[in-house]
C-alpha positions, 0 to 999 in steps of 0.5 A: 350319334348326333346323325343317327338321332336325326335319322330317328327323327326323320324315320319315326314320329318323334321330335328329336332335340339334339344336344352335343355332349363332348365334354363329358369326361376325358378320353384315355389318350387325352389323360395328361392333356387337358387343355389339349382336349378342350381345344379340341372341343372348342376349335374342331368339334363345336365348329364342325357340328355348327357347319353340319347343323348337327345339334341345337345345344352344347352340354358340359359335365363340371365336376371333379371328376370332369370338367373345371368351371374355367373349362366349362366357361370356355367351352360354353364361350365357344359354343354360344360363339357358333349359336348353340344353347348351352346346358350343364351337368351341375352339382351332382357329386359335389358342389362346384358352383357349376349352376351359378356359372350356367345361370350366368352364361344363360344356360337353358338347364342344369342337370342333377343338382344334388348338391346345389346350394342356395347361392345356386338356387338364387342364381337359376331362379334369377337366370330362368334356368331349369332345373333338370332333376333325374330320379332314376340316376339317383336311384341307380347310383344309390345316392343319398343326398337329395336335391333341395326340393323345397328351396327350388319351390321357394325360388320359383325355379322351373323343375323338370324331370327326366329319365337320363337314360344312359348305359353308365348311370340310369338304364332307364327308358320309362318316363313313368318311373321317372315320375314315380321316383320323383314322388316316392323318393323326393316327395314331389306331388303328381301334378308338379312331377307331370309339369315337370315332364311336360311344360317345364321339360320343353322350357329345358329344351328351348321350345315354346311350341310344345309342352302344353296343350294349348291353341297354337302349339304343336299337337304332341300328346299321349292318351293314358289309360288311367282315371286320375293323373296320379296314377301316372306316377303311382303304377310301376312297370305298368303299361298305361299308354293307350295312344300318341300323337305327334303333330296330331297323328296318331301313332296307333291308327296313322290318322289325324285328329 
């Protein structure tokens, strides 16, 4: 999958940043050998991915149904030893203290966070770790526990918004739908949600060359057929895209600007 992602970036006008999520759940063959699987991730998978330069970051799902804090910390240590940034799925179904661990380990981002507590919020703020909120997964799983949006705001934690596109819990490929749900389900302001899809999303990827329209940054941008910003979070299922540019080149016209 990581090799396929690289080819997509090579063959299309898309900037692809790859994350290795080998520690999402235990494969059936390791159901009774947790240590053996963590050994495999740390001692075989991560070194091989580093050698082949197949990813920029390593992610772990730390949860009661996935990996423990101790297992997560071990995987993070292996990842950082091989030069990877680290990221985490944290506090989605319960409060495990995973966000605080991620912050201690210098994680770029922590995803989901519905059950994040005040200690976790403070840890993210102090570390500068981005809180990545995933409203489409929240909706599709019919969750009722909302992420602590106001606490994150008060602590000035950077908040990113993403689709979490995956076939199991968030089958959405629409950034605009994610913006809409962030506003309608959680009460985010349109400007706040858009910053979460652009500037703060770039921070979550560890990129300082994209995410805002400024001199010296990559000219990756989209042109929308709207009259005001809030419409991006308003229309549901509408095709509002007028044009898209990657590194200053229009997908639509193939010309530079």
